[in-house]
N, C-alpha and C positions, 0 to 999 in steps of 0.2 A: 102692505108695503109694495111699492113698485120694485121692479128689477133694479133700477138705478139706486134706490134707497138701500136695498139689500146688499148690493155691491159696495156701497159706501160704508155701511155698517160692518160688513165682512172685512173690508180694508182697514177700518178703524180698529177692530179687534186684533187683526194681524199686527198692526203698528204698536198697539198696547202690549201685546205679548213680546214683541221684539224689544221694546223699550224696557220692559220688566226684566227680560233675560239679560240685557246689557247692564242693567242696574245691579242685578244679582252678582255679576262677575267682579265688581269692584268693592264689595262690602264684606264685612266680617260676619261671623256666624250669628252673633246676637242680633245684629241689625237685620240680617236675612230673615230671621224668625219673625220679626215684626211685620215684614211686608210679604210673607210667604203666601197668604191667601187673599191678597187684594185683587180686585178685578180690573182695575185700570191703572195706567201709568200715572195719571194725575193723583190718585189716592196714594200710590207708592211714593211719589215725589213729596207729597205733603208729610207723610210719615218720616221720610228721610230728612226733610228740612227741620222738623221738630227735634229729631235725634241729634242732628248736627248742631243745633243751637245749644242743646245741653252739653254736647261734647266741647263746643267752643268755650262755654263757661268753665268747664272743668280744665280745659287747656289753659285758660287765662289764670285760674287759681294756681295751677301747677307752675306756670311761667313766672308768676310773682314770687313763688317760693324759690325757684331756681335763680332768679335775679338776686334775691337776698343771700342765697348760698354762695353765688359767685362773688358778691361784694365782701362777704365775710371770710373767704378763703385766705389762709395764711400758711406759710411754710412752717412745718413742725421742726423742733430742734432735732438735729441729727438726720433729718429726712433728706435723701439724695435729690438733687435737682431734677433728675428725670422723673422720679415718682411725683414730685410736686407739680411739675408742668403737666404730667399725665392726668392728675386730678383736676387741674384747671380745664384741660381740654375735654374731659368727660362731661363736666358741667356744661361746657359750650355745646357739645353734641346734643345733650338733652334739651338745651334751649332751642337749638335748631329744629329738633323734632316737634317742638311746641310753637314754632312760628317766629322765633326771635333769632336773628342772625347778627353775631358780633363780628366786626372786622378784626383782622389780625393785629392792627396797631393797638386796639383797645385791649386785646388779650395780652399782648406783650407788655403794655403799660401796667396792667393788673399784676402780671408776674413780677415785674421789677419793683412795684410798690410793696409787695407782700413777701419778699424774700427775707430770710433770716439775716440778722445784723452782720454776720460774717461776710455777707456779699456786698456790704455798703460800698467798698472801694470799686468793685467792678461795675456796680450799678451806676455810680457817678461817672465812671469812665465811659460807659456805653451811652449814657444820656448826653454827655458833653461831646463825644466824638462822632456819634452816628445819628443819621436822620432816620427816625423810627419808621417813617412811611416808606423808605427805600429798603428797609430791612425785612427779612422773612423770619418767621418764628424758628425755623431750623437754624438760621445764622445766630439768632439769640441763644438758642439752646447750645450751640457749639461753643460760643464764647463763655457761657456760664459753666458748662461742663469742664472746659479747659481750666478755668479758674478754680473750680472745685477740686480737680485732680491735683493742681499745684498746691493748693492748701492742704490736701490730704497727704501729699508727699512731704511737705514742710512739717506738718504735724507729726508724721511718722518719724522723720529724722530727729525732730525735737524730742520725741518720746524715747528714741533710741539713745540720744545724748544723755537724757536724764537717767536712763537705766544704767548706762555705762558709768556715769558720774557716781551713782549710788553704789554700784559694784566696787568702784575704785575706793570710795570712802569706807565701805565695809571691809575691803581687803586691808586698807591701811590701819583700821581699828583692830582688826585681827592680828596684824603684824606687830603693832605696838603692845598689845596685851600679851603676846607670846614672848617678846624680848624685853623683859624688865618692866617694872612699874605695875604689873598685874599681881593679883593676890596669888600666893603660893610660889612666887619666883624669888630666888635668892641669888644675888651676885650676878645678875644679868643673864642667867640661863634658866631654862625652865626645868623644874624638877618633876619627874614623873613618878607616880606611885603605882606599883603593881599590886593588884589584889588577888 
């Protein structure tokens, strides 16, 4: 070899080592092991391409599964609105990691479509009154949480009214059985027996 050829070969080896070093920095351990002993950047690149094609197929399968999960999400009975929206957002984050980005409007529409029936009134009001594309998911959450809190307060006061009504009925029954008409009572007063 001539001096010029040796210099070209030396420069080529240096570039290969630099390319391999830079490639190693951005990969995980299992992929690193696949290209650890390659001699040229071209060979490392070919191995990485094959690995990525397999990874792309796996991502695509995972993405299809996540899309189905997203479409099948429904609010559970008794589930707080914050927990449900959090579940929807977790699936959205997983989809982003696999290359699919959903816009906020689609997420908000999904949430509104899949809420429990007790939210029907607020869903209708939101759909009628608000432009979904001008609304953020935080605004939607605020409206739904306020509605849920109102419902819980009304439900709580309704339960309290029912409990008070039951107590009043029970007290009235006790009073009527104590003052006449009950067994063991004579002449409108209660007879007590000492044992």
